[in-house]
N, C-alpha and C positions, 0 to 999 in steps of 0.2 A: 820372242818368235819360234822355236823349237815346241813350245806349250800350243801358240796358235794351232800352227801349221798340225800336230796332233788331232787339238778337237778342233778344229775347224770345222763345221758343217760342210757337206758337199753345194752341190749345184744348186742354185736358188732358182725360182722361179715368177713368174708376174700374175696375181691372181687375176682371171678375163673378169676388166671390167672396173677393175681399181688398180691404186699404186700399191699394193702392196705384195712384202714380198715372202715368198713360202717357201720353202726347203723341197725340191727336185722329189729328195729320198731321205728315208731317216741318214745319223750319224751310222758308220761304220757298228755290228752288231761286237765288236771286239771291245768297244768302248763302256766297260757296265762296273759301275757302283763295285760290284765283287771282285773286279780284277783293280781297283785300286788301294794299296794299302794303306790302312788306318794309321796315321800319325804321323802319312810323311807329309811334307809340305806340302798345303792346297787338301788335305785329303778331306776332307768336310765341303766345299764347296765343288770340287771335283765330282766329289755322290751324289751332289746334289744335281750340278748339271747332267750327270748320267740320270737320275733318278727321273729328271722333265723329259732326254729324250727317252725313254724309253715307255713312260706310262702317259705324255701329254700330248697333244693332237700337234700336228705342226700346223704354222698357219693358227693357230687360235690363242688370244694371249689371255682368255680364261683360263682355259684348261691349263695353260703355263704355270698360272701364279696358283691355280687351284694344286696344282700337281707339287709346286716351292710351300707350301704352306703344309701340306700332308707330308713331306719329307721333313719338317724340323718338327708337327706337333708327333709320329707314329713313327720316323727311324731316332730325328737325336733324341728326344724330351724321357724315351723310357732309358735312354743312355748318360740321362742326367746331363748331356751336352744342351745348350740353345741355338737357335740360329737369329740370327741378329738382323729380321727384318721387320716392317712396320703391319703385322697381318692384324687379320680379325678385326678389332677393337679401334687399331690400330687405320686400317683400313677406309674404317666407315668416314674415321675425324675426317683423315685428309683427303678422301672423293669430298666430302660435303662441304670441310676450307677451298679446294680449287675453283670448285663447279661455281663459285662468288669469285671467280675472279676475274676480274677488266677485262674484258675483250680488244683480242689484236694486238695482246702480248705474248711472248714463251713465255716457257717457263723453269726456271735452273732450280736441279738440283745437286746442292754437294754432299757429295757420299752416294757412289752409285752402287755399290756391292755388288749383287751379282744381277741386279736388274730389276729386284721387283717390284719397288715404289715407280722407276719409272714408265715400268710398263702397266700399275694402277693408275695413275697419273694419263697419262697417252688416252686412256680408255673414258675417262671422264671425263678429258676434253679433246674430244676428237676433232680433228683438225688445227691446234693448238704442236708447237715445234714444242717437242723438253729436250733440252741442254742438259746435261748430266757432268759431272767431272767428280772419277775416281782416284784415287791419289797412290791407291797397288795398281802396279801392269798385269797382277796375273788376274786379278778381281773383273778389272777391265775389260782382258779375255772374257775371261767366262760371259759376264753380262752381255758383253758383244754379239756373240752366241745367244745367247738365252732369247735378245733383243731379235735376231735374224729366226730363230727356231720362231716365235710367237709371230714373225710376219709382221713388227713394226721396224724395221730398219729405215722407213722413209720417213717416220714420227721423232725416231730414238736419237741425237748425236751423243758418243759417251767419247768426251777426253778424259787424258791420263792426265798427270802430272798435283803439284801439292795447290793445295785453293789459294796459297798467297800466292804465289808464281804463276798462276792460270789467270787467275780472276781480272788482275787491270789489263790482261792482252785476249782476252775472251771477247771484247765486244769487237773486235780489230777481224776477227772470222765471220762476223759477221753483218759488215759494213760500216762498223762505228758506233757512236755512244750513242747518236740519237737513233740509228734505228734500229738497234738490239736496246725494245723496250721488257720489262717482265711485269708479266702478271701473276705471278706466282714465282715462289721461294721454297724449295722444302730442303733444312737444313739436318744432314742424316751422318755428319762428321763426326771428330772429334768436339765435344764438347763445350771446353775451354774455348773453342776458336770462335764460335758463332756470335760473337759478340763483333771480334775483330774481321770475321768476313762480310757481315751486315754492316761496320760499317763504310769497307770498301766498296760494297754496291749501292750506299746513301753516297759515297764521297762521286761517285762515277755516274751516278745522275742517272741511273740506270731503271728506277720502278716508277711503275706508273701510277697516276690516284686511284686508290681503293685496291695498291695491288695485298697482296694475302703471303702474309710469312710464317710456313710453318715449321717446326722444328721439335724433333723427337727424344728422346731420352732425356729432359731436360731436367728430372726428378731422380733418374738411372741410371748411367753413373751420376746424371747431374749437369745442369749449367747455370748457376747461382748468378755469375755475373750477366750474364745476358739479359737471366730475368728481372734481375736490379734497373737493368739497363732501358727493357720494355717498360717494367712496372713503375718507376722512379721518372721517365721522359715523358714527354708529351707529344711525340710524331706520332704511335699510335693508341687504337684501342685492342684493346688483347681481354684474350681471354687463353686460362689456363686448365685445360681438361685432363679429369683423372678416368686411367685407363687399368683396363690389363695387361699385363705385359704380356708379349704372342710365343703361349709357347715357354709359360715361364708364371708359375704362384706367387706373383709380384705386383705389387702396384706400381706405375710411371707413371708420366706424366708428359702432356703433348699442349705445345703452345701452339695457339692461334691467334695472331695480331693483321691486322688489317691498318694500313699508312690511308692520316688523314690527307684529306683533297689537297690542303694549305703547308702542310711538311713536304710534301709532293713535289708541289709547285715552288718552294723553298730550296730542296735536294736540285731540282734542276737548273735552277737559278747560278745554287757557290760552285754546282760538278767542277768537277778537273779531270784533267787528262793524269795526270798521275797522281793515285791517292797516296795520303799516308798510312802506317798501322793505330790503331785506337788497342794503347794495353789496356784499358778497364782504368784506368783514374778517372772518368765522371766528365770526361771533358772528349766532344769532337765536331767537326764541324760545321754539323747541322742541329747541333743541339747540346743542351746542358743537362745533367740527374748529379744527384747528391754522390760523393763520392763511397763508393761499397764500404761498410763495417768492415772491421780484421776477422768477425767471424763467418761469414760469406767468401773472402780472401782465402781462408784456412778450406773452407768446404769446397772450391775451386781448385784445390790443389790434393785434395783426398778422391775427388771425380776424377783428376788425374791418375791417383795410384792404382785406385781400384778397376780402373781401364786397363789399363798395364799388368795386374797380374791379371785381369780376366782373360789376358789376347797371349798371353804365354803359352807358349809349347806346352801340348801336354796334356789331360786330362782334369777334371778337379780343382781348379785353381778357384774357381767362386764359386760356389756352389749353391742350390737355389736357395734355400736356409738362408745362407750367407747375403744373398741378394735382396733377399725380401727385409731383411734387420736392415741391411744399411739405407733401403730404401727412407723406411720408416722412423730413422734417425735422422736425415735428409731433410724430409718433410717436416718432423717437429721443428727443427735450426731454421728454418724458410720460413715459414709460418710466426718464427719470432719476427724478422724482418719484414711483416706484414708481404708475401707471397704463398698463396696459396690456391688450391684447385676453386674453379668459379661453375665450372662445367663438370657434369659425369657421362660419358663415352653410353654409358646402358643407355639412357633416357633419350641420346642420339641413335643408335642403334632401334628403337619402339619408336622415332618419325621424328623427335625434335631435330631442331634443328640449329644450327648452331648462328645464325645472321636472323 
């Protein structure tokens, strides 16, 4: 609450002729990045918020997203730090994928961080409701400020809590399971949870036929069990897109999966009020796939280990060179099990389409 009071925006007003909210005045001048002590809790994210307040135009989501990208590339990158947002090539993949979502559904994001991707999806799908979950309350406060400053609070809802706790209860916030249908899902949380969270969404019967499921960082740090589930199952048509990591000299992958109509019908017919948690053993209420090999289970453990190392307080926990080497090793091992990239984001940048 103290963080919210300190960094909450001032008065808001409605933009004439629309439902959009924009700030009536900029935040206090005392809130500047130079006043935030480096190495203090959430200093990177608070400096980002200050940078957006100082350089972006209130009520303009494109300006806010551009300011976020510039902070990652021009401020953090020279210092060897990384801003975990799906910027540049990743934005192209995410936007092109989400534009193919079936009409009439909401968009669910798991892993808000500072609100960048939620803004990008809301801009790509005017009129769609974006519902975003964030486990860290401080990140939630910063993201809500970011969204309000961009004038998009009428399109984006941000909830806080762990996905395993919030996902089963979320439909009740929107009128129940049969009212809260999803045309798209973007996963950007802890990669070792992707397959578990997708299973919960499936068991609740929330996905519309043709729903698009996008997942970031499936190579680096990685989500091998999730990719195994997608590639060896029969419910989705899958694309694995090679991308350049935002503001880092390293390769990454994003997965884009489209739910087959017959699978969506089966999921809805078998939906339950109280889902069970899938532990990656190859079995789930909506289908089966081969039990993953031991090497992929070990890779899942490795992805959690390096993720924990990278999020440790302090600088230089994982260098850019170490990330690049790790991604190459992860790629080589996943290819051995038939998991490999099928598209290149550079081609998408040049006008190619995913579908």
